[in-house]
Backbone as JSON, one array per atom type, in Angstrom:
{
  "sequence": "MRRLIFQEYVTLDLYAADSDGGLDFSGTIAEQADVDNLALLETVDTMLLGAETYRLFAAFWPTEAATGDPIAPKLNGLRKVVVSRTLESAPWGSGEPALVIRDAVEDVRELKSEEGKDIILWGSISLFHTLLIAGLVDEVQLRVCPVLIGAGKSVFPGGGETRVLELIEARPWANGGALLRYRPAS",
  "N": [[-26.91, -16.03, -29.39], [-25.48, -16.92, -26.64], [-22.15, -15.85, -25.62], [-19.56, -17.99, -24.79], [-16.93, -17.13, -22.95], [-13.04, -17.82, -22.32], [-11.12, -16.8, -19.49], [-8.25, -17.19, -18.64], [-5.5, -16.06, -16.47], [-1.85, -16.95, -17.14], [1.49, -18.18, -17.54], [4.96, -17.21, -19.37], [5.2, -20.28, -20.65], [2.36, -21.31, -20.43], [1.43, -22.16, -18.0], [-1.35, -23.02, -15.83], [-0.89, -22.39, -13.34], [1.28, -23.19, -10.82], [3.1, -26.11, -9.62], [2.57, -26.25, -6.37], [-0.74, -25.13, -6.85], [-0.03, -22.56, -6.96], [-0.89, -19.31, -8.0], [1.14, -17.6, -7.67], [2.88, -15.75, -10.13], [1.21, -14.36, -11.12], [0.65, -11.76, -10.18], [2.8, -10.89, -11.52], [1.47, -8.69, -13.25], [-1.15, -7.79, -12.96], [-2.07, -5.05, -13.01], [-2.63, -4.55, -15.33], [-4.09, -6.69, -16.29], [-6.47, -6.19, -14.31], [-7.22, -3.51, -15.41], [-8.43, -3.45, -18.82], [-10.21, -5.5, -17.7], [-12.09, -4.39, -16.57], [-12.99, -3.35, -18.6], [-14.18, -5.53, -19.69], [-16.01, -6.31, -18.3], [-17.84, -4.78, -18.35], [-19.26, -6.15, -20.76], [-20.53, -8.56, -19.8], [-22.69, -10.81, -17.74], [-22.83, -12.88, -16.62], [-20.98, -14.37, -14.32], [-19.57, -18.24, -14.7], [-18.3, -20.87, -12.44], [-15.78, -23.32, -11.14], [-16.31, -26.2, -8.74], [-13.9, -25.93, -7.39], [-12.39, -23.37, -7.69], [-14.68, -21.04, -6.92], [-15.39, -21.18, -4.1], [-12.41, -20.13, -3.8], [-12.78, -17.49, -4.93], [-14.88, -16.82, -3.62], [-14.85, -16.85, -0.7], [-13.09, -15.0, -1.2], [-13.72, -12.4, -3.07], [-15.92, -11.2, -2.45], [-16.26, -10.22, -0.08], [-14.61, -8.45, 2.98], [-12.38, -7.4, 2.34], [-11.77, -7.17, -0.49], [-12.26, -4.96, -1.03], [-11.76, -2.93, -2.25], [-10.8, -2.79, -4.27], [-10.59, -2.94, -7.97], [-12.36, -3.98, -9.89], [-14.26, -5.47, -7.97], [-16.67, -4.7, -7.4], [-18.57, -4.75, -9.7], [-17.32, -7.52, -10.66], [-19.07, -9.08, -8.28], [-21.48, -8.18, -8.46], [-22.72, -9.78, -10.95], [-24.38, -12.76, -12.04], [-23.98, -15.42, -11.43], [-22.45, -19.15, -11.16], [-22.18, -22.39, -10.75], [-20.41, -25.02, -11.59], [-20.7, -28.1, -9.72], [-20.78, -31.58, -8.51], [-21.45, -32.3, -6.22], [-21.88, -29.62, -3.88], [-23.89, -27.98, -2.54], [-24.84, -26.12, -2.04], [-24.34, -22.95, -2.52], [-23.27, -20.5, -0.88], [-22.67, -16.47, -1.46], [-21.13, -13.95, 0.32], [-23.14, -11.69, 1.41], [-24.68, -11.34, -0.32], [-26.69, -12.02, -2.8], [-27.1, -15.64, -3.72], [-24.85, -18.45, -5.8], [-25.8, -20.17, -8.35], [-26.27, -23.78, -8.22], [-25.07, -25.43, -10.82], [-25.14, -29.2, -12.34], [-24.95, -30.09, -14.44], [-22.03, -29.86, -16.49], [-22.09, -29.46, -19.74], [-24.21, -30.16, -20.17], [-25.81, -28.33, -18.82], [-24.42, -25.8, -19.2], [-25.33, -25.51, -21.84], [-27.56, -24.72, -22.16], [-27.32, -22.17, -20.69], [-25.72, -20.92, -21.83], [-27.49, -20.48, -23.89], [-29.65, -18.35, -23.13], [-30.97, -15.84, -22.5], [-29.21, -12.56, -22.69], [-25.94, -11.33, -21.85], [-22.32, -11.4, -22.93], [-20.7, -14.27, -21.55], [-18.54, -15.57, -18.34], [-15.43, -17.48, -18.07], [-13.41, -17.73, -15.74], [-10.69, -18.7, -14.09], [-10.71, -22.19, -12.75], [-10.12, -24.53, -14.45], [-9.99, -27.8, -15.05], [-13.14, -27.78, -15.8], [-12.84, -26.27, -18.23], [-12.03, -27.5, -19.67], [-13.58, -30.07, -20.82], [-16.15, -27.93, -21.21], [-13.79, -27.08, -23.54], [-14.12, -29.6, -25.55], [-16.07, -30.13, -25.74], [-17.29, -28.36, -27.18], [-17.69, -25.54, -26.82], [-16.72, -23.35, -25.75], [-16.07, -20.37, -26.63], [-14.01, -18.23, -26.65], [-10.95, -17.87, -25.72], [-8.99, -15.97, -23.5], [-6.08, -15.07, -22.82], [-4.21, -14.18, -19.99], [-1.27, -12.85, -20.58], [1.82, -13.97, -17.87], [5.33, -12.51, -17.93], [6.2, -14.61, -17.2], [8.71, -17.9, -16.23], [8.28, -20.89, -15.03], [8.32, -23.71, -15.0], [7.55, -26.38, -14.5], [3.62, -26.84, -13.92], [0.75, -26.35, -13.28], [-1.41, -27.2, -16.55], [-2.75, -25.3, -18.87], [-3.68, -25.91, -21.11], [-5.37, -28.4, -21.98], [-4.79, -31.7, -22.81], [-3.41, -34.65, -24.53], [-5.56, -35.03, -26.49], [-6.98, -34.46, -29.12], [-6.37, -32.31, -31.83], [-6.95, -28.49, -31.91], [-8.14, -26.19, -33.95], [-7.11, -23.02, -32.93], [-8.15, -19.37, -33.9], [-6.68, -16.31, -33.97], [-7.63, -12.9, -31.81], [-7.0, -11.15, -30.79], [-3.75, -10.44, -29.9], [-1.84, -8.38, -27.93], [0.21, -6.2, -26.71], [1.86, -5.95, -23.24], [2.62, -2.93, -20.81], [4.4, -3.55, -18.68], [5.42, -6.15, -19.92], [4.1, -7.89, -20.22], [0.8, -9.54, -22.09], [-2.04, -9.82, -23.38], [-3.49, -11.92, -24.77], [-5.59, -13.02, -28.18], [-8.65, -15.55, -28.33], [-10.31, -17.76, -30.67], [-12.18, -20.3, -31.31], [-11.21, -21.9, -34.56], [-13.2, -21.92, -37.72]],
  "CA": [[-26.82, -17.26, -28.44], [-24.34, -15.94, -25.66], [-20.63, -15.83, -25.83], [-18.97, -18.52, -23.71], [-15.33, -16.34, -23.2], [-12.4, -17.65, -21.13], [-10.28, -16.36, -19.23], [-6.7, -17.18, -17.47], [-3.56, -16.05, -16.47], [-0.32, -17.68, -17.59], [3.27, -17.87, -17.54], [4.95, -17.58, -20.84], [4.95, -21.62, -20.65], [1.53, -21.78, -20.24], [1.07, -22.93, -16.61], [-2.05, -22.12, -14.92], [-0.72, -22.66, -12.01], [2.3, -23.86, -9.91], [3.06, -27.39, -8.86], [1.67, -26.46, -5.37], [-1.6, -24.68, -7.22], [-0.06, -21.17, -6.46], [-0.66, -18.09, -8.65], [2.26, -15.94, -7.29], [2.91, -15.55, -11.57], [-0.69, -13.5, -11.89], [0.62, -10.13, -9.83], [2.83, -9.39, -12.27], [0.27, -8.23, -14.77], [-2.37, -7.49, -12.48], [-3.14, -4.03, -12.59], [-2.75, -3.85, -16.26], [-5.26, -6.53, -16.58], [-7.85, -5.19, -14.0], [-8.3, -2.25, -16.63], [-8.87, -4.58, -18.66], [-11.31, -6.84, -17.54], [-13.15, -3.79, -16.42], [-13.46, -3.02, -20.46], [-15.05, -6.58, -19.61], [-17.04, -6.92, -17.81], [-19.58, -4.63, -19.11], [-19.64, -7.33, -21.97], [-20.21, -10.39, -19.76], [-23.63, -10.45, -17.32], [-22.44, -14.17, -15.91], [-19.46, -15.63, -13.71], [-19.56, -19.22, -14.56], [-17.19, -20.93, -11.75], [-15.55, -24.66, -11.35], [-16.33, -25.95, -7.57], [-12.96, -24.75, -6.65], [-12.33, -21.96, -8.53], [-16.25, -21.31, -6.56], [-14.37, -21.49, -3.11], [-11.13, -19.19, -3.68], [-13.27, -16.43, -5.48], [-16.22, -16.66, -2.07], [-13.52, -16.43, 0.02], [-12.79, -13.11, -1.58], [-14.8, -11.42, -3.43], [-17.25, -9.94, -0.87], [-14.7, -9.74, 1.35], [-14.5, -6.96, 2.88], [-10.8, -7.92, 1.85], [-11.46, -7.12, -1.85], [-14.15, -3.63, -1.48], [-10.02, -1.65, -2.57], [-10.15, -3.99, -5.99], [-10.8, -2.49, -8.66], [-13.43, -4.88, -10.46], [-14.94, -5.85, -7.32], [-18.34, -4.01, -7.61], [-19.01, -5.43, -11.48], [-17.09, -8.36, -10.5], [-20.1, -9.59, -7.27], [-23.46, -7.74, -9.52], [-22.6, -10.69, -11.73], [-25.28, -13.35, -11.67], [-22.98, -16.66, -10.18], [-23.41, -20.33, -12.11], [-21.09, -22.63, -10.08], [-20.74, -26.31, -11.47], [-20.66, -29.11, -8.94], [-21.67, -32.68, -8.25], [-21.15, -31.93, -4.95], [-22.04, -28.57, -3.49], [-25.68, -28.45, -2.88], [-25.48, -24.31, -1.8], [-22.82, -21.61, -3.19], [-22.85, -18.61, -1.26], [-21.68, -15.26, -1.61], [-21.18, -13.4, 1.15], [-24.24, -11.27, 1.54], [-25.52, -11.27, -1.89], [-27.17, -13.18, -3.88], [-26.13, -17.11, -3.7], [-24.81, -18.4, -6.93], [-27.17, -21.05, -8.45], [-25.43, -24.41, -8.87], [-25.93, -26.62, -11.44], [-24.54, -30.01, -12.22], [-24.0, -31.29, -16.12], [-21.02, -29.17, -17.21], [-21.6, -29.52, -20.95], [-26.18, -29.66, -20.7], [-27.19, -27.05, -17.83], [-24.31, -24.48, -20.18], [-25.41, -25.37, -23.52], [-28.89, -24.21, -21.72], [-27.3, -21.36, -20.4], [-26.06, -20.54, -23.87], [-29.28, -20.14, -24.91], [-30.63, -18.13, -22.37], [-30.99, -13.8, -23.39], [-28.19, -12.16, -21.74], [-24.57, -10.36, -22.5], [-21.56, -13.0, -22.68], [-20.57, -15.74, -19.98], [-16.88, -15.02, -18.03], [-15.65, -18.38, -17.42], [-12.31, -17.52, -14.36], [-9.72, -19.98, -13.48], [-11.44, -23.12, -13.11], [-9.01, -25.75, -15.63], [-10.86, -29.85, -15.52], [-14.39, -26.97, -16.2], [-12.62, -25.6, -18.94], [-11.38, -28.87, -20.56], [-14.29, -30.09, -20.59], [-15.83, -27.44, -22.56], [-13.34, -26.33, -25.47], [-14.1, -30.89, -25.65], [-18.19, -30.01, -25.99], [-16.93, -27.34, -28.32], [-19.02, -24.78, -26.0], [-15.99, -22.28, -25.97], [-16.09, -19.01, -27.52], [-13.71, -17.3, -26.84], [-10.14, -17.95, -25.37], [-8.36, -14.93, -23.64], [-4.55, -15.52, -22.05], [-3.42, -13.69, -19.54], [0.44, -14.23, -20.0], [2.75, -13.34, -17.12], [6.56, -12.28, -17.75], [7.34, -15.77, -15.96], [8.14, -19.36, -16.9], [8.21, -21.68, -14.21], [8.45, -24.45, -15.54], [5.71, -26.77, -14.33], [2.48, -26.74, -12.64], [-0.7, -27.25, -14.15], [-1.18, -26.81, -18.31], [-3.73, -24.72, -19.29], [-4.34, -26.7, -22.18], [-6.18, -30.12, -21.68], [-3.6, -33.12, -23.35], [-3.9, -35.69, -25.22], [-6.18, -34.95, -27.02], [-7.67, -33.34, -30.85], [-5.94, -31.29, -32.4], [-7.92, -27.62, -32.61], [-6.91, -24.84, -34.72], [-8.13, -21.68, -33.07], [-8.06, -18.27, -35.17], [-5.91, -15.53, -34.03], [-7.81, -12.01, -32.67], [-6.56, -9.7, -30.19], [-2.63, -9.7, -29.46], [-1.86, -7.02, -27.44], [1.44, -5.97, -25.34], [1.58, -5.15, -21.96], [4.24, -2.15, -20.54], [5.04, -4.57, -17.62], [6.35, -7.74, -20.39], [2.7, -9.48, -19.91], [0.4, -9.71, -23.05], [-3.28, -9.78, -23.29], [-4.18, -12.88, -26.62], [-7.37, -13.43, -27.66], [-8.38, -16.44, -29.75], [-11.73, -18.09, -31.03], [-12.64, -21.97, -32.38], [-11.85, -21.97, -35.6], [-14.21, -22.38, -37.81]],
  "C": [[-25.43, -16.69, -27.71], [-22.92, -16.03, -26.2], [-20.26, -16.91, -24.16], [-17.37, -18.19, -23.88], [-14.71, -16.72, -21.65], [-11.75, -17.21, -20.35], [-9.0, -17.0, -18.1], [-5.87, -16.62, -17.66], [-2.87, -16.64, -16.39], [0.3, -17.4, -16.82], [3.51, -18.11, -19.11], [5.16, -19.22, -20.84], [3.58, -22.93, -20.4], [0.86, -22.41, -19.23], [0.41, -21.95, -16.45], [-1.65, -21.46, -13.62], [0.73, -23.58, -11.29], [2.07, -25.36, -9.76], [2.56, -27.34, -7.95], [-0.12, -25.73, -5.74], [-1.35, -23.34, -7.2], [-0.07, -20.45, -8.08], [0.12, -16.64, -8.88], [2.79, -14.63, -8.16], [2.27, -13.89, -11.15], [0.28, -12.15, -10.99], [1.85, -9.99, -10.6], [2.32, -8.23, -13.28], [-0.71, -7.42, -13.78], [-3.08, -6.29, -12.51], [-3.2, -3.73, -13.63], [-4.31, -4.67, -16.03], [-6.58, -6.72, -15.27], [-8.6, -3.92, -14.19], [-8.58, -3.04, -17.5], [-10.07, -5.13, -19.01], [-12.64, -5.96, -16.29], [-13.89, -3.08, -17.43], [-14.59, -4.01, -19.85], [-16.22, -7.03, -19.77], [-18.48, -6.0, -17.97], [-20.03, -4.79, -20.6], [-20.95, -8.42, -20.97], [-21.41, -9.6, -18.67], [-23.47, -11.92, -15.95], [-22.05, -14.83, -15.73], [-20.19, -17.62, -13.8], [-17.73, -19.64, -13.66], [-17.13, -22.72, -11.6], [-16.62, -24.49, -9.1], [-15.63, -25.36, -7.1], [-12.83, -23.58, -6.6], [-13.96, -20.95, -7.98], [-15.49, -20.41, -5.03], [-13.4, -20.46, -3.42], [-11.65, -17.62, -3.99], [-14.8, -16.53, -4.14], [-15.37, -15.94, -1.32], [-13.06, -15.05, 0.2], [-13.3, -12.15, -1.84], [-15.66, -11.11, -3.21], [-17.23, -10.49, 0.17], [-15.22, -8.11, 1.45], [-12.85, -6.99, 2.04], [-10.61, -6.59, 0.34], [-12.11, -5.81, -2.16], [-12.22, -2.57, -2.33], [-9.92, -1.95, -4.03], [-11.12, -3.4, -6.64], [-12.57, -2.7, -10.27], [-14.48, -5.64, -9.43], [-16.31, -5.89, -6.65], [-18.61, -4.68, -8.51], [-18.86, -6.92, -10.97], [-18.5, -9.9, -9.74], [-21.11, -8.61, -7.63], [-23.39, -8.87, -10.45], [-23.6, -11.89, -11.37], [-23.92, -15.08, -11.61], [-23.28, -18.21, -10.81], [-22.08, -20.48, -11.25], [-21.47, -24.08, -10.4], [-19.82, -27.02, -10.65], [-21.61, -30.25, -8.82], [-21.78, -32.6, -6.82], [-21.89, -30.91, -3.67], [-24.12, -28.7, -3.81], [-26.04, -26.63, -2.27], [-24.23, -23.76, -2.56], [-23.69, -19.88, -2.55], [-22.42, -17.64, -1.43], [-21.8, -13.78, -0.64], [-22.98, -12.89, 1.76], [-24.64, -10.88, 0.36], [-25.81, -12.54, -2.23], [-26.12, -14.69, -4.18], [-26.15, -17.33, -5.6], [-25.27, -19.98, -7.44], [-26.13, -23.11, -8.9], [-26.2, -25.34, -9.67], [-25.01, -28.48, -11.98], [-23.92, -30.7, -13.71], [-23.12, -30.02, -16.63], [-21.58, -28.94, -18.74], [-22.99, -28.89, -21.38], [-26.14, -28.49, -20.38], [-26.24, -26.05, -19.47], [-24.05, -23.72, -21.45], [-27.21, -24.1, -23.38], [-28.72, -22.72, -21.4], [-26.8, -20.55, -21.02], [-26.94, -20.14, -23.73], [-30.03, -19.33, -24.39], [-30.22, -16.62, -23.21], [-29.91, -13.7, -22.85], [-27.29, -11.61, -22.72], [-23.87, -12.32, -22.27], [-21.39, -13.32, -21.37], [-19.17, -15.02, -19.78], [-16.9, -16.54, -17.92], [-13.92, -18.02, -16.84], [-11.59, -18.97, -14.36], [-11.09, -21.55, -14.3], [-11.61, -24.44, -14.43], [-10.06, -26.28, -15.87], [-12.22, -28.28, -16.17], [-14.2, -26.99, -17.9], [-12.31, -26.0, -20.29], [-12.57, -29.1, -20.85], [-15.46, -29.73, -21.37], [-15.75, -27.34, -23.65], [-13.78, -28.16, -25.47], [-15.04, -30.42, -26.15], [-17.94, -29.02, -26.98], [-18.41, -26.0, -27.6], [-17.82, -23.22, -25.5], [-16.32, -21.44, -27.08], [-15.02, -18.48, -28.0], [-12.89, -17.85, -25.85], [-9.28, -16.54, -25.35], [-8.12, -15.9, -22.03], [-3.62, -14.24, -21.42], [-2.05, -13.58, -19.65], [1.58, -12.98, -19.33], [4.49, -13.54, -17.46], [7.56, -13.42, -17.48], [6.96, -17.2, -16.79], [8.73, -20.78, -15.29], [7.96, -23.16, -14.1], [8.46, -26.18, -15.14], [4.67, -26.48, -13.34], [1.14, -27.34, -13.39], [-0.97, -26.35, -15.66], [-2.08, -25.79, -18.2], [-5.33, -25.99, -19.81], [-4.78, -28.51, -22.01], [-4.42, -31.01, -23.01], [-4.0, -33.86, -23.63], [-4.82, -36.48, -25.8], [-6.41, -35.19, -28.87], [-6.9, -32.21, -30.44], [-6.43, -30.39, -32.92], [-6.95, -26.73, -32.93], [-8.17, -23.4, -34.18], [-7.32, -20.2, -33.92], [-7.56, -16.6, -33.85], [-6.77, -13.86, -33.6], [-7.82, -10.53, -32.22], [-4.44, -10.8, -29.93], [-2.36, -8.42, -29.15], [-0.58, -6.58, -26.31], [1.08, -5.06, -24.33], [3.14, -3.95, -21.55], [4.97, -3.22, -19.87], [5.68, -5.73, -18.06], [4.82, -8.56, -20.57], [2.39, -9.43, -21.2], [-0.74, -10.14, -22.72], [-3.33, -10.8, -24.91], [-5.47, -13.35, -26.31], [-7.71, -14.63, -28.07], [-9.22, -16.79, -29.44], [-11.14, -19.09, -32.05], [-12.3, -21.42, -33.34], [-12.91, -22.47, -36.45], [-14.32, -23.35, -38.98]]
}
């Protein structure tokens, strides 16, 4: 079965976005994260996104603005799947449009059962919460930025049951950031 890997840039106080939805803090580790993502992209063939993150990605990655970014060619070459109850289509520049699915849990469960490489879920915090609670997330990768913002959108769902994660890897980066990788404990 394919694995679903969730990856997110977070602040040291575990916010995935500031109070206004901004991600300016992610620039503090972008260069090192790109190096790691180039290796990760060799192990995945499908990108899963929620509708909001899809709109952000589609407005940048398949455009001229992304041509100098080292991960753009590989990211644009992935199969794209968008979970949305409202989108009718999900174009991706001049490339193959994304497949739109409706039922996050059942459709992602089916996606994971297909043959292929792993699936990457970038951003899409609400979708991540749904899939984590449903037990469909196989790995959580946090790109920790050496920044405290004090308030914002938390990366993890609140008020639910305790979930124990096992550390797979903890690697410091030269600029003060770190890569943390976890999997759900069995």
